[in-house]
C-alpha positions in Angstrom: 0.0 0.0 0.0 1.4 3.4 -1.0 1.9 6.2 1.6 -0.8 8.2 -0.2 -3.5 5.5 0.1 -6.3 6.5 2.4 -7.5 3.9 4.8 -11.1 4.5 6.0 -11.7 4.7 9.7 -13.9 1.8 11.0 -17.4 3.3 11.3 -18.4 3.6 14.9 -15.0 2.5 16.2 -14.2 -1.2 16.8 -15.1 -4.2 18.9 -13.5 -7.6 18.9 -15.1 -10.9 17.8 -12.8 -13.3 19.4 -9.4 -12.3 18.0 -10.7 -10.2 15.1 -11.4 -6.5 15.3 -14.6 -5.4 13.6 -16.2 -2.0 12.8 -19.1 -1.5 15.2 -21.2 -0.4 12.3 -21.3 -3.4 10.0 -23.4 -4.7 7.1 -26.1 -7.3 6.9 -26.4 -9.0 3.5 -30.0 -10.3 3.9 -31.5 -7.6 1.7 -29.2 -8.4 -1.2 -31.4 -11.4 -2.1 -34.7 -11.0 -4.0 -38.2 -10.6 -2.5 -38.8 -12.7 0.5 -35.0 -13.3 0.8 -35.3 -15.7 -2.2 -33.7 -15.6 -5.6 -31.3 -13.0 -7.1 -31.4 -9.3 -6.3 -33.9 -7.1 -8.1 -31.0 -4.9 -9.3 -27.8 -7.0 -9.4 -25.6 -4.0 -10.3 -26.9 -2.0 -7.3 -26.2 -5.0 -5.1 -22.6 -5.2 -6.4 -22.2 -1.5 -5.8 -23.4 -1.9 -2.2 -20.8 -4.6 -1.5 -18.0 -2.5 -3.1 -19.3 0.4 -1.0 -19.1 -1.7 2.2 -15.3 -2.1 1.8 -14.8 1.5 0.5 -16.5 3.0 3.5 -14.3 1.0 6.0 -16.9 -1.5 7.1 -15.2 -4.7 8.3 -18.1 -6.7 9.7 -20.2 -8.5 7.1 -23.1 -10.7 8.2 -24.5 -13.3 5.8 -25.9 -16.8 5.6 -26.1 -19.4 2.9 -29.8 -19.6 3.4 -30.2 -16.1 2.0 -31.2 -16.7 -1.6 -30.5 -19.5 -0.8 -26.8 -19.6 -1.8 -27.1 -16.7 -4.2 -26.1 -14.0 -1.6 -22.9 -15.7 -0.6 -22.1 -16.4 -4.3 -22.5 -12.7 -5.0 -20.3 -11.7 -2.0 -17.6 -14.0 -3.4 -18.0 -12.7 -6.9 -17.6 -9.0 -5.8 -15.2 -9.2 -2.9 -13.0 -12.3 -3.2 -10.1 -12.2 -2.6 -11.3 -10.6 0.6 -9.6 -7.7 2.3 -7.5 -8.9 5.2 -9.5 -6.9 7.8 -13.0 -8.1 6.6 -14.7 -10.4 9.1 -17.5 -12.5 7.6 -20.0 -13.8 10.0 -22.5 -16.5 8.9 -25.2 -18.5 10.5 -26.5 -22.1 10.4 -29.5 -23.9 11.9 -32.1 -23.2 9.3 -32.9 -23.9 5.7 -35.4 -22.7 3.1 -37.9 -24.8 1.1 -39.2 -24.0 -2.4 -42.0 -21.8 -0.9 -39.4 -19.7 1.0 -40.4 -21.0 4.5 -37.8 -20.9 7.2 -37.3 -24.4 8.6 -35.1 -25.8 11.3 -32.0 -27.7 10.1 -30.2 -28.8 13.3 -29.4 -32.4 12.8 -25.6 -32.9 13.0 -25.3 -33.8 9.4 -27.3 -30.7 8.3 -25.2 -28.4 10.5 -22.0 -29.8 9.0 -23.3 -29.6 5.4 -24.4 -26.0 6.1 -20.9 -25.0 7.2 -19.4 -26.8 4.1 -21.9 -24.9 1.9 -20.9 -21.5 3.4 -17.2 -22.3 2.9 -17.7 -23.3 -0.7 -20.0 -20.5 -1.8 -17.9 -17.9 0.0 -14.6 -19.3 -1.2 -13.1 -19.7 2.2 -11.0 -22.3 3.9 -12.3 -21.3 7.4 -15.3 -19.2 8.5 -14.5 -16.3 10.9 -17.7 -16.7 12.9 -20.6 -19.1 12.7 -23.8 -18.3 14.6 -26.1 -21.1 15.6 -29.7 -19.9 14.9 -31.9 -21.4 17.6 -35.3 -22.5 16.4 -37.5 -25.3 17.6 -36.7 -28.2 18.1 -33.5 -27.1 19.8 -35.0 -24.8 22.4 -34.6 -27.7 24.8 -31.2 -28.0 26.7 -30.1 -31.4 25.3 -30.8 -30.7 21.6 -29.2 -27.2 22.0 -26.0 -28.6 23.5 -25.8 -31.3 20.9 -26.1 -28.7 18.1 -23.6 -26.3 19.6 -21.2 -29.2 20.2 -21.3 -30.1 16.5 -20.1 -26.6 15.7 -17.5 -26.7 18.4 -16.1 -29.9 16.7 -15.8 -27.9 13.5 -13.7 -25.3 15.4 -11.3 -28.0 16.5 -11.2 -29.2 12.8 -10.1 -25.7 11.7 -13.2 -25.0 9.6 -14.6 -22.4 11.9 -12.7 -19.9 14.1 -15.3 -18.6 16.5 -18.9 -19.4 17.5 -21.9 -17.2 18.2 -25.6 -17.7 18.9 -28.8 -16.2 17.4 -32.3 -15.8 19.0 -31.2 -16.9 22.4 -31.6 -15.9 26.1 -29.0 -15.8 28.9 -29.5 -19.4 29.7 -28.5 -20.5 26.2 -25.4 -18.4 26.5 -24.5 -20.0 29.8 -25.0 -23.5 28.5 -23.0 -22.8 25.3 -20.1 -21.5 27.3 -19.7 -24.9 29.0 -18.7 -26.1 25.5 -16.9 -23.2 23.8 -16.6 -19.4 24.0 -19.5 -17.4 22.6 -18.1 -14.3 20.8 -21.5 -12.8 19.8 -25.2 -13.0 20.3 -27.5 -11.9 17.4 -31.1 -11.2 18.4 -33.8 -9.0 17.0 -33.6 -5.6 18.7 -34.2 -2.0 17.8 -35.7 1.2 19.2 -39.2 -0.3 19.3 -38.3 -3.9 20.1 -36.6 -3.9 23.4 -37.1 -7.4 24.8 -33.4 -8.1 25.1 -32.4 -5.1 27.2 -31.5 -7.3 30.2 -29.4 -9.6 28.0 -27.5 -6.7 26.5 -26.6 -5.4 30.0 -25.7 -8.9 31.2 -23.3 -9.4 28.3 -21.8 -6.0 28.8 -21.0 -6.7 32.4 -20.1 -10.4 32.6 -16.5 -10.0 31.5 -16.6 -12.5 28.6 -16.4 -9.9 25.8 -19.5 -11.2 24.0 -20.8 -8.7 21.4 -24.5 -8.1 21.1 -25.5 -7.8 17.4 -29.1 -6.6 16.8 -30.6 -8.0 13.7 -33.5 -6.0 12.1 -32.0 -2.8 13.7 -34.3 -0.7 11.6 -37.4 -3.0 12.1 -36.8 -5.4 9.2 -39.9 -6.5 7.4 -41.9 -3.9 9.5 -39.8 -0.7 9.3 -39.7 1.5 12.4 -42.5 4.1 12.4 -42.4 6.7 15.1 -43.3 10.4 15.3 -40.6 10.9 18.0 -38.0 9.4 15.8 -39.1 11.5 12.8 -38.9 14.7 14.9 -35.5 14.0 16.3 -34.2 13.1 12.8 -35.7 16.3 11.3 -34.1 18.5 13.9 -30.8 16.8 13.1 -31.2 17.0 9.4 -30.7 13.3 9.3 -32.8 10.3 8.2 -34.8 8.4 10.9 -32.8 5.3 10.0 -29.6 7.1 10.7 -30.8 8.3 14.1 -32.1 4.8 15.0 -28.7 3.3 14.3 -26.9 6.1 16.2 -29.1 5.3 19.2 -28.1 1.6 19.0 -24.4 2.5 18.9 -24.9 4.7 22.1 -27.2 2.1 23.8 -24.2 0.0 25.0 -20.5 -0.2 24.1 -20.9 -4.0 23.4 -23.3 -3.5 20.6 -22.3 -3.8 16.9 -25.1 -3.1 14.3 -25.6 -4.8 10.9 -28.1 -2.7 8.9 -28.8 -4.1 5.5 -29.7 -2.5 2.2 -29.6 -3.1 -1.5 -29.3 0.6 -2.2 -25.9 2.4 -2.3 -27.4 5.7 -1.1 -29.0 3.9 1.9 -25.7 2.3 2.7 -24.0 5.7 2.9 -26.9 7.0 5.1 -26.5 4.0 7.4 -22.8 4.4 7.8 -23.3 8.1 8.5 -24.9 7.0 11.8 -21.4 6.4 13.1 -20.8 10.2 13.1 -24.0 11.1 14.9 -23.7 11.7 18.7 -27.1 12.1 20.3 -27.6 14.4 23.2 -28.9 13.2 26.6 -32.2 15.0 25.8 -32.5 13.2 22.4 -31.6 9.9 24.0 -34.3 10.4 26.6 -36.9 11.2 23.9 -36.0 8.1 21.9 -36.1 5.9 25.0 -39.8 6.5 25.1 -40.4 4.7 21.8 -39.8 1.3 23.3 -41.5 2.1 26.6 
C-alpha cells in the first residue's frame, strides 16, 4: 500500500469478535437477495455497488448466511469481494434452511449443520469461517438438543473449519450453556428502538467479562420498518434520516453493541454508515427511549 493511500476509519469504532477487530457499524447481507430473501437481487448492479461500498466505507463486519437466496447472496459476495480484504470479518449462521416456498425451517441435525458449514465455505470461497452463529429454532430450544447442536459446531472449530462461534435468537441461559462447551463471541437477536425485549441480556453481556458482542438484527425494524413520530422529529431536527438516528441510538445504547443494517441501495448504505458520526444528546436519547416504553 502506498503512503498516499487513504485507509477508511472503521465506522463507529471497533469491537473484537474473538481475536478479530470489527467495525461497530457493519453490514447485513440479507437484503441483497430477492423478494422474501429468495432468488437473485432485483437490481444486481446496485447489489454489487453496495458490496463494493461496504469495503470502500471502511466497514469490516459483514453478516450473511447461505440460506439467503438461498446460496445466491454468498455467491454474490464472493464474486464481488474475493479475494477478501484482510480486515474483513465475515459472520454467517446455520441452523435453518429454506424450502421451495421460502419457508424458514429448522436444520439442526448434526449432518445438516456440517453440510451448512461446508456450503458456506464453498460458496464464500473460504477455507475457514471467521464466525458461525447457531440460529436457535424449535426443536433445539430444549437443553439437550441445543447442547448437541452447539457441540457439533465446536467440533468444526477443532477441525479448523470455523474460528469462532456465536448464537442467534437466544436468552441468557442459552449463552450460559453454550459457554460450557466453547466461547461465545457474539449473540445476534432481534432488537431495535421499538423492540426492546433483550435489554436485560445486553446489560448482562456488557457486564459479565466474557467480551461477548450483542448484534441486533432488524436494527431498523426489518420487514416492519420503524414508524415513530418521536424518531421522525429527532431526525428532522438533526437534518438526518430516521434510519440514521435509529442506528446512532443503538451505537450509544451500549458499548458492546455492533449493528448490521442491510440494504440493496448504495445511497441507503451511505446514510446508514453516517450514523457512526451522529452523537445524540442526553435529551435526544431520553426522547428516543420513550419509543420502546
